[in-house]
N, C-alpha and C positions, 0 to 999 in steps of 0.2 A: 141329534139336537144341538144346535149351535150353542157355544159358550158365551156366557155373558161377560163383558168387559166394561167396567164402570170408568167413566172420565170425570174427575174432579174439575170444575172450572176455576176453582181457588180464588186467588187474589183479584179482586175487582179494580185495584189501583195498577195493574201490571198491563202487559201487551197481551195477555191471554185470550181476551175476546177478539182481538184482530188474527191471532193465530188460528182460532176457530173459524173465523171467517174465511181465511184464506186456504182452509183445508177441507171445504165444503165438498169440493170435486171427489175427494176420496170416497165419500159415503154414497156416491152415485153408483159405485162399483157393485159387482156381486161379491159379497164378503163372507168369509168363513164364520165369522163372530158377529154377535149382536153388541152393538155399542150403546151405552146409556149415559147420557151427560147428567150430572147432579150439580144444580146451582140455581140462581135465579134466571128463569127462561126469558122473560120479557128484557131483562138488563143484558143478557148474554147475547141474544138474538135481534136486538135493536138494529135496524137497517140491513139485516141479513136476509134476503128475498127467499132463500132456499132452506130455511130452518125446519121446514116439514121433512127433510130428508133424514133427521135424526130423531131417536127417542129421548125423553127428557124427564128427570124427577124434579119437579119445580119446588124450590124453596126460596122464599122471599127473603132478600137480604136484610131490610130494615135499616135502623140506624147504627147497630152495634156489629161490625164487621167481624169481630171475634167470635162473637155468639153465633153469627150466621155460619161461620166457617165450621165451627164445631158440630151445629146441626148437620151439615153436609158430611162431615167425617163421620158422625154417628150412624147416619143412614147408609153409608157405604160400608162401614165396618159390620154393621149389623147383617147386611146382605151377604158379605164375606163369610161371616161366621155361621151363617144359616145355610152357606154353599149355594145360595141363589144367584150368586156371582162367583166368578172364577179368577178375576185379575183385575187390576186398577191402574189407570194412568191418572197421576195427579199433575195438573199444569202447575207452574211455579207459584210460591207464595213467600211473602215477607215473614221471616221467622217470628217477628212480633205478634203475629196472628195466630201461632200455634197455642193450642190449650195446653196448660201446664208449662213446666220448665225444661223445655227439650231445646237441644242445640240445633236440631234439623228435624225434617219430616221422617227422615230414616229412622231416628231413634223414637220419634212419636208412634209410628205405626208398629214398630217392633214391640214396643210396651204394650200397645193395644191388644196385642195377640200372644202376650205372654213370652215374647222371644227377645226381650231386652238383654244385650250382651251376646245374642246369638246371630244378630243380623250382619250381613255383609254388604257393603257398598261397591258396586262394579259399574265402571264406565265401559260400555261395550260398543265395539264396532266390529263387523264381520271379520275384519283383518287381524285385529288383536285388541285386546281389553286390558284395563288397568284396574287395580283396586288398592285403597289405602287401608291399612291395619286398624288405624284409628281415624275418626272422621272429623267432626266439627269441634275440635278442641285447641286451646292455645298450644304453641309450639313448646313452651316451657313444661307443659302437662304431658307431652308425648312419651317421654322416657318411663314415666312411672305408671302409664297406662298400657305400655307395650309389653305384652306378656306372652309367654309360651303358648298357653291356652288360647288366646285370642287369635294368635297367628294360625294355630291348628285348626280352630274352628272355622276361621274364614277360608283357608285353602281346602278344607273339606267341602265347604258350601260351594266355592268355585269349581272344584272337581266334579261334584255332583251335577251342577248346573250344566256344564259342558257336556258331560254323559248323558244326562236324563233328558234335558230339554234341547240341547243343539245336536245330540247324537254323535259326539265325538268320542270314540271308545277310550282314547288315552290322551287326554289334554296334556300339554306340556306348559308347566307353570314356572316362572322365574321369580325369585325372591331377592329384593334388593338388601343391601346393608343400611344402616341408619347414619353412621358416622363418615366422615371424609376418609377415602382409601380403606373403608371397612374396619376403621379404628386401629390400622396397624402401626400408627405412629404413637399411640397412646399406651403408656406402661400400666395404668389402672385397669380395673375391670371394664369391659365394653358391653354394650347391648348385643353385638354380634356374638361375643363368647357366651354371655349368660343367658340369652333369650333366644336369638334369631338361629344360631346353629343348632341348639337342643331342639327347636321345634321342627327345623328341616330333617333331622336325623330321625325323629319320631315319624314324620310324614313318609320318608322313605322306606322305613320299616312296614308302613302301611300300603306300600306298593303304589304310592303316588308319584307320577313322573315329574320331578322337580329339579331345580338347580339353583344353587346360591350358597352363601349370600354373594350376589353380584354388586361389584364396587358402584356406588350410586351415580358417580358422573359419567359412566359409560354404560350403565345398565340398559338404556333403550336401544343400544346397537344390538344386544342380544336378541331382541325381537326378531330381527332379520337373519342374523348369523345362527342362531340356535333354533330359529322356527317356533318362537314362543306363542302359545295361545293367549296367555295373560301374564302380566308384570305386576307383581305385588311390591307395593311400597309401604312405608309405616306411618306417613302423615299426609294429610289432604293435599298439600302443595308439593309434595315430593313427586306425585305422578300426575295429577290433573292438568298442570299447566301445558306440559309438553303433548300430553294426549290431545287436549283441545285445540293446541296450535296446529297439530297434524290433521285432524278430522274435522275441525270447525262444527258446523251443525249436523255432520253425518254420524252422530253418536246418540246414545240414550244412557240414562242413569237407572240402573236396575237394583233393587234391594233383594238380596238372597237371604235364605233362612227363615221365610215365612211360608205359611202353608199354600201360598198362591204367589204369583210374581206381581211386584209393583213396580211400575216404570215411570220415569219422568223425562221431559226434555233434558238435555245436559246444559242447560243455561238458566240464569235467574230471570227476576221479574221484569227487569229492564223498564221500570216505571217511567224513565225519562224519556223513552221512546213511545209512550202511550199517545195513541190518536195522531201519529204522524205518518202512518202507513209505511213503516220501516221495519216491522217485525219480520222475521225469517221463521216460517212454520216447519222448516225441514226436519227439526228434530222431533217434533211431535208427530209429524207423518212417519218418521223412521220408528217411533214407537208402535203406532198402528200398524205399520208393515211387519214389525216383529212379531206382534200377537197374531196377525194373520199367517205367517209362515210357520211358527212354532207352537201356537196354541189353537189348535184346530178342534173341530167337532169332538164332543165326549163319545 
């Protein structure tokens, strides 16, 4: 039996519909999984001739976009809870449309499945991945939210993902420091001494292959020299800018720690590009290809 992968069409003011249009060729192939779109079918497939290629759960948008998106989320989450679906791709959305007070969809979906605080954000490429220990919070809040427990949970999630989903028996994970030069120039207590090193020691005892803390300004060099599978930093922009510069659209955003995989493209809504025929669908296609390769029949 094929696995069911849901696709949330998400933000109607974004480039999402253009991405879907430019990805129609993918659904002409013989696929391992069955993909079901969730959203306003007429609006999404306006001027798309080959819309019959895909399955659709039609939810009319109406005048209130936030309520519309909540309905889409509720339908998808219910199917996932009932195990009638086995994974989800959500196309980008503006955070102002999220139900409740969440800093991002990562935290929203984690809370919906009782996994708040146990989720892990990974930007994945087959060559190497990155993961921030904290996600969508202000820089001034990073230190107080960076805990030994959080680092250990994230790296356990990453280790299990590489082993169980990707089939890599002994993934090698690098951990960055937080401060310049790993805090060696500071006399007072540092996050490296109080939080990061103790977390690394605990993970080593658990026989996870890990190295760190790596000095932040040269940590990306270790990906090649030490053959790392994943580099863990401690705040969003410590790892994502360099990763995106290297991989461009050949990468995906994966949420670990859920009872299924959630994937999204590694870019935002790009609402400024809507209706300009400039949207790049490669990251969405990379998400589809990932499910095809690693999430096969039950």
